[in-house]
N, CA, C and O atoms as a GROMACS GRO file, in nm:
protein
  364
    1UNK      N    1  -2.013   0.710   0.141
    1UNK     CA    2  -1.890   0.771   0.183
    1UNK      C    3  -1.825   0.837   0.063
    1UNK      O    4  -1.811   0.775  -0.042
    2UNK      N    5  -1.785   0.961   0.077
    2UNK     CA    6  -1.719   1.033  -0.031
    2UNK      C    7  -1.575   0.984  -0.044
    2UNK      O    8  -1.513   0.946   0.055
    3UNK      N    9  -1.522   0.986  -0.167
    3UNK     CA   10  -1.383   0.944  -0.183
    3UNK      C   11  -1.291   1.031  -0.099
    3UNK      O   12  -1.314   1.151  -0.087
    4UNK      N   13  -1.189   0.972  -0.043
    4UNK     CA   14  -1.095   1.048   0.038
    4UNK      C   15  -1.007   1.132  -0.054
    4UNK      O   16  -0.999   1.105  -0.174
    5UNK      N   17  -0.939   1.235   0.001
    5UNK     CA   18  -0.854   1.319  -0.082
    5UNK      C   19  -0.752   1.235  -0.158
    5UNK      O   20  -0.689   1.146  -0.102
    6UNK      N   21  -0.736   1.265  -0.285
    6UNK     CA   22  -0.637   1.196  -0.366
    6UNK      C   23  -0.684   1.065  -0.426
    6UNK      O   24  -0.614   1.006  -0.508
    7UNK      N   25  -0.802   1.017  -0.388
    7UNK     CA   26  -0.849   0.887  -0.437
    7UNK      C   27  -0.869   0.889  -0.588
    7UNK      O   28  -0.827   0.796  -0.657
    8UNK      N   29  -0.931   0.993  -0.639
    8UNK     CA   30  -0.957   1.001  -0.784
    8UNK      C   31  -0.826   0.998  -0.860
    8UNK      O   32  -0.813   0.926  -0.959
    9UNK      N   33  -0.728   1.077  -0.816
    9UNK     CA   34  -0.598   1.080  -0.884
    9UNK      C   35  -0.530   0.943  -0.877
    9UNK      O   36  -0.472   0.898  -0.975
   10UNK      N   37  -0.537   0.879  -0.763
   10UNK     CA   38  -0.475   0.747  -0.747
   10UNK      C   39  -0.538   0.645  -0.841
   10UNK      O   40  -0.468   0.560  -0.895
   11UNK      N   41  -0.668   0.654  -0.860
   11UNK     CA   42  -0.738   0.560  -0.947
   11UNK      C   43  -0.702   0.582  -1.093
   11UNK      O   44  -0.717   0.491  -1.175
   12UNK      N   45  -0.656   0.701  -1.126
   12UNK     CA   46  -0.623   0.732  -1.264
   12UNK      C   47  -0.478   0.700  -1.299
   12UNK      O   48  -0.433   0.729  -1.410
   13UNK      N   49  -0.404   0.642  -1.207
   13UNK     CA   50  -0.265   0.607  -1.234
   13UNK      C   51  -0.257   0.514  -1.354
   13UNK      O   52  -0.340   0.424  -1.370
   14UNK      N   53  -0.158   0.534  -1.434
   14UNK     CA   54  -0.132   0.447  -1.547
   14UNK      C   55  -0.012   0.362  -1.509
   14UNK      O   56   0.102   0.402  -1.532
   15UNK      N   57  -0.034   0.246  -1.451
   15UNK     CA   58   0.075   0.160  -1.408
   15UNK      C   59   0.131   0.082  -1.527
   15UNK      O   60   0.054   0.030  -1.609
   16UNK      N   61   0.264   0.074  -1.537
   16UNK     CA   62   0.322  -0.005  -1.645
   16UNK      C   63   0.304  -0.154  -1.615
   16UNK      O   64   0.285  -0.191  -1.499
   17UNK      N   65   0.310  -0.239  -1.717
   17UNK     CA   66   0.303  -0.384  -1.693
   17UNK      C   67   0.419  -0.426  -1.604
   17UNK      O   68   0.527  -0.368  -1.610
   18UNK      N   69   0.396  -0.525  -1.522
   18UNK     CA   70   0.503  -0.575  -1.434
   18UNK      C   71   0.478  -0.538  -1.289
   18UNK      O   72   0.365  -0.506  -1.250
   19UNK      N   73   0.582  -0.542  -1.212
   19UNK     CA   74   0.574  -0.518  -1.069
   19UNK      C   75   0.580  -0.370  -1.038
   19UNK      O   76   0.673  -0.301  -1.078
   20UNK      N   77   0.480  -0.321  -0.968
   20UNK     CA   78   0.478  -0.184  -0.917
   20UNK      C   79   0.450  -0.192  -0.768
   20UNK      O   80   0.382  -0.283  -0.721
   21UNK      N   81   0.503  -0.098  -0.695
   21UNK     CA   82   0.481  -0.095  -0.551
   21UNK      C   83   0.400   0.028  -0.515
   21UNK      O   84   0.429   0.139  -0.558
   22UNK      N   85   0.298   0.003  -0.436
   22UNK     CA   86   0.220   0.112  -0.380
   22UNK      C   87   0.195   0.071  -0.236
   22UNK      O   88   0.106  -0.009  -0.208
   23UNK      N   89   0.273   0.126  -0.147
   23UNK     CA   90   0.264   0.087  -0.006
   23UNK      C   91   0.154   0.166   0.064
   23UNK      O   92   0.144   0.288   0.048
   24UNK      N   93   0.073   0.096   0.138
   24UNK     CA   94  -0.028   0.159   0.223
   24UNK      C   95  -0.009   0.105   0.364
   24UNK      O   96   0.028  -0.011   0.385
   25UNK      N   97  -0.034   0.190   0.458
   25UNK     CA   98  -0.023   0.154   0.599
   25UNK      C   99  -0.150   0.198   0.669
   25UNK      O  100  -0.150   0.297   0.742
   26UNK      N  101  -0.260   0.125   0.646
   26UNK     CA  102  -0.388   0.167   0.702
   26UNK      C  103  -0.391   0.163   0.854
   26UNK      O  104  -0.334   0.074   0.917
   27UNK      N  105  -0.458   0.260   0.911
   27UNK     CA  106  -0.471   0.266   1.056
   27UNK      C  107  -0.588   0.354   1.096
   27UNK      O  108  -0.643   0.427   1.014
   28UNK      N  109  -0.623   0.347   1.220
   28UNK     CA  110  -0.735   0.424   1.273
   28UNK      C  111  -0.691   0.565   1.314
   28UNK      O  112  -0.573   0.592   1.335
   29UNK      N  113  -0.788   0.652   1.324
   29UNK     CA  114  -0.763   0.788   1.371
   29UNK      C  115  -0.815   0.803   1.513
   29UNK      O  116  -0.869   0.907   1.550
   30UNK      N  117  -0.799   0.698   1.593
   30UNK     CA  118  -0.849   0.700   1.730
   30UNK      C  119  -0.749   0.768   1.824
   30UNK      O  120  -0.638   0.804   1.784
   31UNK      N  121  -0.789   0.784   1.946
   31UNK     CA  122  -0.705   0.851   2.045
   31UNK      C  123  -0.571   0.785   2.065
   31UNK      O  124  -0.469   0.853   2.077
   32UNK      N  125  -0.568   0.652   2.068
   32UNK     CA  126  -0.442   0.580   2.087
   32UNK      C  127  -0.346   0.606   1.972
   32UNK      O  128  -0.226   0.627   1.994
   33UNK      N  129  -0.397   0.606   1.848
   33UNK     CA  130  -0.312   0.633   1.732
   33UNK      C  131  -0.259   0.775   1.732
   33UNK      O  132  -0.144   0.799   1.697
   34UNK      N  133  -0.342   0.868   1.773
   34UNK     CA  134  -0.302   1.009   1.775
   34UNK      C  135  -0.193   1.035   1.878
   34UNK      O  136  -0.114   1.128   1.863
   35UNK      N  137  -0.188   0.954   1.983
   35UNK     CA  138  -0.086   0.972   2.086
   35UNK      C  139   0.052   0.925   2.041
   35UNK      O  140   0.153   0.969   2.096
   36UNK      N  141   0.057   0.835   1.943
   36UNK     CA  142   0.185   0.778   1.900
   36UNK      C  143   0.266   0.880   1.821
   36UNK      O  144   0.380   0.910   1.857
   37UNK      N  145   0.208   0.933   1.715
   37UNK     CA  146   0.276   1.033   1.632
   37UNK      C  147   0.175   1.093   1.535
   37UNK      O  148   0.057   1.056   1.536
   38UNK      N  149   0.221   1.185   1.450
   38UNK     CA  150   0.132   1.248   1.353
   38UNK      C  151   0.104   1.160   1.232
   38UNK      O  152   0.027   1.199   1.144
   39UNK      N  153   0.166   1.041   1.224
   39UNK     CA  154   0.144   0.950   1.112
   39UNK      C  155   0.002   0.900   1.102
   39UNK      O  156  -0.038   0.847   0.998
   40UNK      N  157  -0.076   0.915   1.209
   40UNK     CA  158  -0.214   0.867   1.208
   40UNK      C  159  -0.294   0.932   1.096
   40UNK      O  160  -0.389   0.873   1.044
   41UNK      N  161  -0.257   1.056   1.058
   41UNK     CA  162  -0.332   1.126   0.953
   41UNK      C  163  -0.321   1.051   0.820
   41UNK      O  164  -0.422   1.027   0.753
   42UNK      N  165  -0.199   1.014   0.784
   42UNK     CA  166  -0.177   0.940   0.659
   42UNK      C  167  -0.237   0.801   0.669
   42UNK      O  168  -0.302   0.753   0.576
   43UNK      N  169  -0.215   0.734   0.783
   43UNK     CA  170  -0.268   0.598   0.800
   43UNK      C  171  -0.420   0.595   0.792
   43UNK      O  172  -0.478   0.501   0.737
   44UNK      N  173  -0.485   0.697   0.847
   44UNK     CA  174  -0.632   0.696   0.843
   44UNK      C  175  -0.683   0.720   0.701
   44UNK      O  176  -0.784   0.660   0.663
   45UNK      N  177  -0.617   0.806   0.622
   45UNK     CA  178  -0.661   0.822   0.483
   45UNK      C  179  -0.625   0.699   0.400
   45UNK      O  180  -0.697   0.664   0.307
   46UNK      N  181  -0.514   0.631   0.433
   46UNK     CA  182  -0.482   0.503   0.368
   46UNK      C  183  -0.593   0.401   0.394
   46UNK      O  184  -0.634   0.329   0.303
   47UNK      N  185  -0.641   0.396   0.517
   47UNK     CA  186  -0.750   0.304   0.552
   47UNK      C  187  -0.877   0.341   0.478
   47UNK      O  188  -0.944   0.255   0.421
   48UNK      N  189  -0.909   0.469   0.478
   48UNK     CA  190  -1.032   0.514   0.412
   48UNK      C  191  -1.028   0.480   0.263
   48UNK      O  192  -1.126   0.428   0.209
   49UNK      N  193  -0.916   0.508   0.196
   49UNK     CA  194  -0.908   0.480   0.054
   49UNK      C  195  -0.902   0.330   0.026
   49UNK      O  196  -0.976   0.279  -0.058
   50UNK      N  197  -0.814   0.258   0.097
   50UNK     CA  198  -0.794   0.116   0.064
   50UNK      C  199  -0.919   0.031   0.092
   50UNK      O  200  -0.932  -0.078   0.038
   51UNK      N  201  -1.008   0.081   0.176
   51UNK     CA  202  -1.132   0.007   0.203
   51UNK      C  203  -1.251   0.063   0.126
   51UNK      O  204  -1.366   0.023   0.149
   52UNK      N  205  -1.224   0.156   0.034
   52UNK     CA  206  -1.334   0.219  -0.041
   52UNK      C  207  -1.380   0.135  -0.159
   52UNK      O  208  -1.308   0.049  -0.209
   53UNK      N  209  -1.501   0.161  -0.201
   53UNK     CA  210  -1.557   0.095  -0.319
   53UNK      C  211  -1.474   0.130  -0.442
   53UNK      O  212  -1.450   0.043  -0.526
   54UNK      N  213  -1.429   0.256  -0.452
   54UNK     CA  214  -1.349   0.298  -0.567
   54UNK      C  215  -1.220   0.218  -0.577
   54UNK      O  216  -1.180   0.179  -0.687
   55UNK      N  217  -1.155   0.195  -0.465
   55UNK     CA  218  -1.030   0.118  -0.466
   55UNK      C  219  -1.056  -0.026  -0.507
   55UNK      O  220  -0.983  -0.082  -0.588
   56UNK      N  221  -1.161  -0.087  -0.452
   56UNK     CA  222  -1.194  -0.226  -0.490
   56UNK      C  223  -1.224  -0.237  -0.638
   56UNK      O  224  -1.180  -0.331  -0.704
   57UNK      N  225  -1.299  -0.141  -0.692
   57UNK     CA  226  -1.331  -0.143  -0.834
   57UNK      C  227  -1.207  -0.126  -0.920
   57UNK      O  228  -1.192  -0.193  -1.022
   58UNK      N  229  -1.116  -0.036  -0.880
   58UNK     CA  230  -0.993  -0.014  -0.957
   58UNK      C  231  -0.906  -0.138  -0.955
   58UNK      O  232  -0.850  -0.176  -1.058
   59UNK      N  233  -0.894  -0.202  -0.841
   59UNK     CA  234  -0.814  -0.324  -0.830
   59UNK      C  235  -0.873  -0.432  -0.919
   59UNK      O  236  -0.799  -0.500  -0.991
   60UNK      N  237  -1.002  -0.448  -0.916
   60UNK     CA  238  -1.068  -0.550  -0.997
   60UNK      C  239  -1.053  -0.517  -1.146
   60UNK      O  240  -1.017  -0.604  -1.226
   61UNK      N  241  -1.080  -0.392  -1.184
   61UNK     CA  242  -1.076  -0.352  -1.324
   61UNK      C  243  -0.936  -0.364  -1.383
   61UNK      O  244  -0.921  -0.408  -1.497
   62UNK      N  245  -0.835  -0.327  -1.307
   62UNK     CA  246  -0.697  -0.328  -1.357
   62UNK      C  247  -0.629  -0.462  -1.341
   62UNK      O  248  -0.517  -0.481  -1.389
   63UNK      N  249  -0.694  -0.557  -1.275
   63UNK     CA  250  -0.633  -0.688  -1.255
   63UNK      C  251  -0.513  -0.682  -1.161
   63UNK      O  252  -0.418  -0.759  -1.175
   64UNK      N  253  -0.519  -0.592  -1.066
   64UNK     CA  254  -0.409  -0.573  -0.971
   64UNK      C  255  -0.413  -0.684  -0.867
   64UNK      O  256  -0.519  -0.716  -0.814
   65UNK      N  257  -0.297  -0.743  -0.840
   65UNK     CA  258  -0.286  -0.846  -0.738
   65UNK      C  259  -0.227  -0.780  -0.612
   65UNK      O  260  -0.116  -0.727  -0.615
   66UNK      N  261  -0.301  -0.785  -0.505
   66UNK     CA  262  -0.255  -0.726  -0.379
   66UNK      C  263  -0.180  -0.832  -0.301
   66UNK      O  264  -0.231  -0.941  -0.277
   67UNK      N  265  -0.059  -0.798  -0.261
   67UNK     CA  266   0.023  -0.889  -0.182
   67UNK      C  267   0.079  -0.812  -0.063
   67UNK      O  268   0.078  -0.689  -0.062
   68UNK      N  269   0.127  -0.885   0.036
   68UNK     CA  270   0.194  -0.818   0.147
   68UNK      C  271   0.345  -0.831   0.128
   68UNK      O  272   0.392  -0.904   0.039
   69UNK      N  273   0.419  -0.762   0.210
   69UNK     CA  274   0.564  -0.756   0.195
   69UNK      C  275   0.629  -0.894   0.205
   69UNK      O  276   0.736  -0.915   0.148
   70UNK      N  277   0.568  -0.987   0.277
   70UNK     CA  278   0.630  -1.118   0.295
   70UNK      C  279   0.648  -1.190   0.161
   70UNK      O  280   0.744  -1.266   0.145
   71UNK      N  281   0.558  -1.169   0.066
   71UNK     CA  282   0.571  -1.233  -0.066
   71UNK      C  283   0.694  -1.181  -0.139
   71UNK      O  284   0.765  -1.257  -0.205
   72UNK      N  285   0.720  -1.052  -0.129
   72UNK     CA  286   0.838  -0.993  -0.193
   72UNK      C  287   0.964  -1.040  -0.123
   72UNK      O  288   1.062  -1.079  -0.187
   73UNK      N  289   0.962  -1.038   0.009
   73UNK     CA  290   1.078  -1.082   0.087
   73UNK      C  291   1.112  -1.228   0.055
   73UNK      O  292   1.229  -1.262   0.038
   74UNK      N  293   1.011  -1.314   0.046
   74UNK     CA  294   1.034  -1.455   0.014
   74UNK      C  295   1.095  -1.471  -0.125
   74UNK      O  296   1.187  -1.551  -0.143
   75UNK      N  297   1.045  -1.396  -0.222
   75UNK     CA  298   1.098  -1.404  -0.359
   75UNK      C  299   1.243  -1.359  -0.362
   75UNK      O  300   1.327  -1.424  -0.425
   76UNK      N  301   1.275  -1.250  -0.295
   76UNK     CA  302   1.414  -1.203  -0.290
   76UNK      C  303   1.502  -1.306  -0.221
   76UNK      O  304   1.614  -1.332  -0.264
   77UNK      N  305   1.452  -1.364  -0.114
   77UNK     CA  306   1.529  -1.462  -0.038
   77UNK      C  307   1.563  -1.583  -0.124
   77UNK      O  308   1.675  -1.632  -0.121
   78UNK      N  309   1.466  -1.630  -0.202
   78UNK     CA  310   1.490  -1.745  -0.291
   78UNK      C  311   1.598  -1.714  -0.394
   78UNK      O  312   1.668  -1.803  -0.441
   79UNK      N  313   1.612  -1.585  -0.428
   79UNK     CA  314   1.712  -1.544  -0.526
   79UNK      C  315   1.841  -1.498  -0.460
   79UNK      O  316   1.934  -1.455  -0.529
   80UNK      N  317   1.848  -1.506  -0.327
   80UNK     CA  318   1.967  -1.462  -0.255
   80UNK      C  319   1.989  -1.313  -0.258
   80UNK      O  320   2.104  -1.267  -0.251
   81UNK      N  321   1.883  -1.236  -0.267
   81UNK     CA  322   1.895  -1.091  -0.281
   81UNK      C  323   1.862  -1.013  -0.154
   81UNK      O  324   1.865  -0.890  -0.157
   82UNK      N  325   1.832  -1.079  -0.044
   82UNK     CA  326   1.792  -1.001   0.073
   82UNK      C  327   1.904  -0.990   0.174
   82UNK      O  328   1.993  -1.075   0.183
   83UNK      N  329   1.898  -0.880   0.251
   83UNK     CA  330   1.993  -0.864   0.360
   83UNK      C  331   1.927  -0.912   0.489
   83UNK      O  332   1.817  -0.968   0.486
   84UNK      N  333   1.992  -0.893   0.600
   84UNK     CA  334   1.940  -0.946   0.727
   84UNK      C  335   1.806  -0.884   0.765
   84UNK      O  336   1.726  -0.948   0.834
   85UNK      N  337   1.780  -0.761   0.722
   85UNK     CA  338   1.654  -0.696   0.754
   85UNK      C  339   1.545  -0.729   0.653
   85UNK      O  340   1.431  -0.687   0.669
   86UNK      N  341   1.579  -0.805   0.548
   86UNK     CA  342   1.480  -0.841   0.448
   86UNK      C  343   1.466  -0.739   0.337
   86UNK      O  344   1.373  -0.748   0.257
   87UNK      N  345   1.559  -0.642   0.330
   87UNK     CA  346   1.552  -0.542   0.224
   87UNK      C  347   1.652  -0.577   0.114
   87UNK      O  348   1.757  -0.636   0.139
   88UNK      N  349   1.617  -0.540  -0.005
   88UNK     CA  350   1.704  -0.566  -0.119
   88UNK      C  351   1.829  -0.478  -0.108
   88UNK      O  352   1.817  -0.357  -0.089
   89UNK      N  353   1.946  -0.537  -0.119
   89UNK     CA  354   2.068  -0.459  -0.106
   89UNK      C  355   2.090  -0.370  -0.229
   89UNK      O  356   2.044  -0.402  -0.339
   90UNK      N  357   2.160  -0.258  -0.211
   90UNK     CA  358   2.190  -0.171  -0.326
   90UNK      C  359   2.282  -0.244  -0.423
   90UNK      O  360   2.363  -0.328  -0.382
   91UNK      N  361   2.270  -0.212  -0.550
   91UNK     CA  362   2.357  -0.274  -0.653
   91UNK      C  363   2.469  -0.183  -0.689
   91UNK      O  364   2.552  -0.217  -0.774
   0.00000   0.00000   0.00000
C-alpha cells in the first residue's frame, strides 16, 4: 500500500518533548459513511495513515504513546480542570 497523501510530511514532524496532540478520527469510505457528510474523506485518509506501516514505525521510533481522549479527560478531572462536557475551560 502506498503512503496516503501527507503521510511523509506527518512522519517528518519534529514534536517537542512533552504532551502534543494529534487527533485522528479514522473511518471507512463506505456508502453509509458517505451518506452522513463529506467528513468521510478525511476520516478515510486518517484510517489509511494511522493503520499504515509508516505510522507504526514512526510511533515506535519516536517513542510516541498513543492514548484516547478519556486519559486526558481523567487527568484534567483529577486536577479539577474540566467542565461539564469534559473540555478544559479557557484561562
